[in-house]
C-alpha positions as CSV (number, residue, x, y, z in Angstrom):
1,M,35.0,96.2,-48.6
2,A,34.2,98.4,-51.5
3,V,30.7,99.9,-51.7
4,Q,28.9,101.8,-54.6
5,E,26.9,105.0,-54.0
6,R,25.9,108.2,-55.7
7,A,28.4,111.0,-54.8
8,V,27.4,114.7,-54.7
9,V,29.6,117.4,-55.7
10,V,30.4,119.8,-52.8
11,A,33.0,122.1,-54.4
12,Q,35.5,122.4,-57.1
13,Q,38.6,124.6,-57.2
14,L,41.1,125.4,-59.9
15,V,44.7,124.7,-58.5
16,A,46.9,124.8,-61.4
17,Q,46.6,125.0,-65.3
18,N,44.0,122.5,-66.1
19,T,44.0,120.9,-62.9
20,Y,41.4,120.9,-60.3
21,R,40.5,119.8,-56.8
22,L,37.1,118.4,-56.5
23,R,35.3,117.3,-53.4
24,L,32.5,114.7,-53.3
25,R,30.1,113.7,-50.7
26,C,30.3,109.9,-50.4
27,P,30.4,108.7,-46.6
28,G,30.5,105.1,-47.5
29,V,33.9,105.2,-49.5
30,A,35.1,108.4,-47.6
31,R,34.9,106.4,-44.1
32,R,36.5,103.2,-45.7
33,I,39.5,104.4,-47.8
34,L,43.1,104.2,-46.9
35,P,45.9,106.6,-48.2
36,G,47.1,105.2,-51.7
37,Q,43.8,103.3,-52.5
38,F,41.7,104.4,-55.4
39,F,38.1,104.7,-56.7
40,M,36.1,104.6,-59.8
41,L,33.9,107.5,-61.0
42,R,31.4,107.4,-63.8
43,A,29.0,110.1,-64.8
44,V,25.3,109.4,-64.0
45,G,23.1,108.6,-66.7
46,E,25.7,109.0,-69.7
47,T,27.3,106.3,-71.9
48,D,30.2,108.3,-73.4
49,P,32.5,107.4,-71.8
50,L,30.7,104.2,-71.0
51,L,33.3,103.0,-68.6
52,G,34.1,104.6,-65.1
53,R,37.7,106.0,-64.7
54,P,40.1,105.5,-61.5
55,F,41.2,108.2,-59.3
56,A,43.4,108.4,-56.4
57,L,42.3,109.6,-53.0
58,L,43.8,113.1,-52.3
59,D,42.3,113.4,-48.7
60,V,39.0,112.9,-46.8
61,A,37.0,115.6,-45.2
62,A,34.3,116.1,-42.5
63,E,31.3,118.0,-43.8
64,D,30.2,120.2,-41.0
65,R,30.3,117.5,-38.5
66,G,33.7,118.3,-37.1
67,E,36.7,115.9,-37.5
68,E,35.0,112.5,-37.5
69,P,33.7,110.8,-39.3
70,P,34.6,111.8,-42.9
71,E,31.7,112.6,-45.0
72,A,33.4,113.6,-48.2
73,L,36.8,113.0,-49.9
74,D,38.8,115.1,-52.3
75,L,40.3,113.9,-55.6
76,G,42.9,115.8,-57.9
77,Y,42.8,115.7,-61.7
78,V,44.1,117.2,-65.0
79,V,41.7,117.8,-67.8
80,V,42.9,115.3,-70.5
81,G,39.9,113.3,-71.8
82,K,36.0,113.0,-72.1
83,L,35.5,112.3,-68.4
84,T,37.8,114.8,-67.0
85,R,36.2,117.6,-69.2
86,R,33.0,116.5,-67.8
87,L,34.1,116.8,-64.4
88,A,35.5,120.1,-64.9
89,Q,32.0,121.4,-65.8
90,L,30.4,120.0,-62.5
91,R,29.0,122.4,-60.0
92,A,27.7,122.0,-56.4
93,G,24.8,119.6,-56.1
94,D,25.6,117.6,-59.3
95,E,26.1,113.8,-59.0
96,L,28.5,111.0,-60.1
97,D,28.5,107.4,-59.5
98,I,31.3,106.1,-57.3
99,W,32.5,102.8,-56.2
100,G,35.4,101.9,-53.9
101,P,37.9,101.9,-52.1
102,L,39.8,99.7,-54.5
103,G,43.3,98.6,-54.4
104,N,46.0,98.3,-51.7
105,G,47.4,101.7,-50.8
106,F,50.9,102.6,-49.2
107,P,52.2,100.9,-46.3
108,R,52.1,102.6,-43.0
109,S,55.0,104.6,-41.8
110,A,58.0,102.9,-40.2
111,G,59.6,106.0,-38.8
112,G,63.1,107.2,-40.0
113,H,63.5,109.5,-43.2
114,L,60.5,109.2,-45.6
115,A,60.8,110.6,-49.1
116,V,58.0,110.9,-51.5
117,V,58.6,111.7,-55.2
118,A,55.8,112.7,-57.4
119,G,55.7,113.9,-60.9
120,G,52.8,115.4,-62.9
121,I,49.4,114.7,-61.0
122,G,51.3,111.7,-59.0
123,Q,51.5,114.2,-55.8
124,T,47.8,113.6,-55.3
125,P,48.0,110.5,-53.1
126,F,50.7,111.8,-50.8
127,V,48.7,114.4,-49.0
128,A,46.7,111.7,-47.1
129,V,49.9,109.5,-46.9
130,L,51.7,112.1,-44.9
131,R,48.8,113.4,-43.0
132,E,48.6,109.8,-41.7
133,A,52.2,109.3,-41.2
134,L,52.6,112.6,-39.2
135,G,49.6,111.6,-37.1
136,L,47.2,114.4,-38.3
137,R,44.6,112.1,-39.5
138,R,43.4,108.4,-39.2
139,Y,42.0,106.6,-42.0
140,G,39.9,103.5,-42.6
141,A,36.8,101.8,-40.8
142,P,37.9,101.0,-38.0
143,P,40.9,103.6,-38.3
144,R,44.1,101.9,-38.6
145,D,47.3,102.4,-36.7
146,P,49.4,105.0,-38.7
147,G,52.7,103.3,-37.5
148,A,55.7,105.0,-36.3
149,A,56.1,108.6,-37.1
150,P,58.8,109.6,-39.7
151,R,61.5,111.8,-38.0
152,R,62.1,113.8,-41.4
153,V,59.8,114.0,-44.5
154,T,61.0,115.2,-48.0
155,V,58.7,115.8,-50.8
156,C,60.2,115.8,-54.2
157,Y,57.8,117.2,-56.8
158,G,58.2,117.7,-60.4
159,A,56.2,118.8,-63.3
160,R,56.9,120.1,-66.9
161,S,56.7,123.9,-66.0
162,A,55.6,126.0,-62.9
163,P,51.9,126.6,-64.2
164,L,51.3,122.9,-63.9
165,L,52.5,122.6,-60.3
166,A,49.4,121.9,-58.3
167,G,49.2,121.8,-54.4
168,C,52.7,122.8,-53.4
169,D,50.8,124.7,-50.6
170,W,49.5,121.6,-49.4
171,F,52.6,120.1,-48.5
172,E,54.0,123.5,-47.1
173,R,51.4,123.5,-44.6
174,L,52.3,120.1,-43.4
175,G,55.6,121.6,-42.7
176,V,57.7,119.2,-44.6
177,D,60.9,119.8,-46.6
178,L,59.5,120.5,-50.3
179,R,61.9,120.3,-53.2
180,V,60.6,121.2,-56.7
181,A,61.9,120.5,-60.1
182,T,60.6,121.6,-63.5
183,D,61.6,120.5,-66.9
184,D,61.8,124.0,-68.2
185,G,63.6,125.6,-65.1
186,S,60.5,127.9,-64.4
187,R,60.5,127.1,-60.9
188,G,63.0,125.2,-58.5
189,H,65.5,122.8,-60.1
190,H,65.8,122.8,-63.7
191,G,65.6,119.2,-64.8
192,F,63.7,116.0,-63.6
193,V,62.2,115.2,-60.2
194,T,64.5,112.1,-60.3
195,D,67.7,114.5,-60.0
196,L,66.3,115.6,-56.6
197,L,65.9,112.0,-55.5
198,D,69.6,111.1,-56.6
199,E,70.7,114.2,-54.7
200,L,68.9,113.1,-51.6
201,L,70.2,109.6,-51.8
202,R,73.7,110.7,-52.0
203,G,73.4,113.1,-49.3
204,S,74.3,112.9,-45.4
205,D,70.7,111.8,-44.3
206,P,69.5,109.5,-47.1
207,P,65.7,108.5,-46.8
208,S,65.2,105.1,-45.1
209,R,62.1,104.4,-47.5
210,V,60.6,106.1,-50.7
211,Y,57.1,106.3,-51.9
212,C,56.7,107.3,-55.7
213,C,54.0,107.9,-58.1
214,G,54.0,109.6,-61.4
215,P,54.9,108.9,-65.1
216,E,56.4,105.5,-65.8
217,P,59.8,106.6,-67.1
218,M,60.2,108.6,-63.7
219,M,59.1,105.7,-61.6
220,R,61.5,103.3,-63.6
221,T,64.2,105.8,-62.8
222,A,63.4,106.0,-59.2
223,A,63.2,102.3,-59.0
224,R,67.0,102.1,-60.3
225,L,68.3,105.0,-58.1
226,T,66.7,103.4,-54.9
227,A,68.0,99.8,-55.7
228,A,71.4,101.0,-56.3
229,A,71.4,102.9,-53.0
230,G,69.8,99.9,-51.1
231,V,66.7,101.9,-50.0
232,P,63.2,100.1,-50.2
233,C,60.8,101.9,-52.6
234,W,57.1,101.5,-53.3
235,L,55.7,102.8,-56.6
236,S,52.0,103.6,-57.3
237,L,51.3,102.5,-60.8
238,E,49.0,104.9,-63.1
239,T,47.7,102.0,-65.3
240,P,44.7,102.6,-67.3
241,M,41.8,100.5,-66.0
242,A,38.3,99.5,-67.2
243,C,36.6,97.7,-64.3
244,G,38.7,98.4,-61.2
245,F,38.1,95.1,-59.5
246,G,40.0,92.5,-61.4
247,A,37.5,91.1,-63.8
248,C,38.8,92.3,-67.0
249,F,42.4,91.8,-66.7
250,S,43.0,95.1,-68.6
251,C,45.7,96.6,-66.1
252,V,47.9,93.6,-65.7
253,T,51.8,94.4,-64.9
254,R,54.9,92.2,-64.9
255,I,55.8,91.1,-61.5
256,R,59.3,89.3,-60.7
257,Q,58.9,85.8,-59.2
258,E,61.2,84.2,-56.5
259,D,62.5,81.9,-59.2
260,G,63.6,85.1,-61.5
261,T,60.8,84.6,-64.0
262,W,57.9,87.1,-64.1
263,D,54.1,86.6,-64.2
264,Y,51.2,89.2,-64.6
265,R,49.5,90.8,-61.7
266,R,46.4,93.1,-61.8
267,V,46.9,96.6,-60.8
268,C,43.5,97.3,-59.7
269,V,43.6,94.2,-57.2
270,E,47.2,93.3,-56.3
271,G,48.1,97.0,-56.7
272,P,48.2,100.1,-57.5
273,V,51.4,100.0,-55.2
274,F,54.0,97.6,-55.5
275,P,57.4,97.1,-54.0
276,A,59.9,98.7,-56.7
277,D,62.1,95.4,-56.8
278,Q,59.0,93.4,-57.7
279,L,58.2,95.4,-60.8
280,V,59.7,94.4,-64.2
281,F,59.5,97.6,-66.4
282,E,59.5,97.4,-70.3
283,E,62.7,98.6,-71.7
284,P,62.6,102.1,-73.1
């Protein structure tokens, strides 16, 4: 049920080093999107870059109309290329072309102990994921059933250094158990975020399911750790995309088949969220 519309910039906020939270008024997409889905953005009237770029939903927002229905959505991004440099220059009232929602998103909560593992800008999808799971907001049109509320939520979030950690306060306001890791030890655990996941899986109250998003090496390790522990895990792939709706086959990933072989699937259509045990990663 994807739609295309002209989105209007509402506000922009610097949340970490070279990292922004951008709010767009686009009711057609905001009212339909589910946690973990994504959308494509393109600068209006510009041909460089020619193609749109994918962005994950951070959360939806109601603009001056109470709680429902949502009129706007938020996204998080790091300035790394042409479009994100252009986004960083936008001001209230500027416009972008948007189409979505696209992809499948994360499954609904199933109770128990839910752990989410995020690296870099991979924390972005989990604000909406956790708000839905905790019963704080419903998403989609019509709003979907959020499932069984988890009895415990743990967020493991890692970045290269403390200045790059974006949105720790978002999770703190949700009242969840937030655990932070930095590669250089400038905040929290000195090491990788997957160290925190390993510790959690070995603890007295291991998670009953894990959601993960971030750099591929991190997700490959998360898939290995959860498989060894027998814990179901879902990964949201950050694969580069060109069209966003499956026509170009530029975002394929390898998926394990029932007979043990593998075949390609389009991340933008069959994903971006896949069960970790279905993915066939390239050897490092």
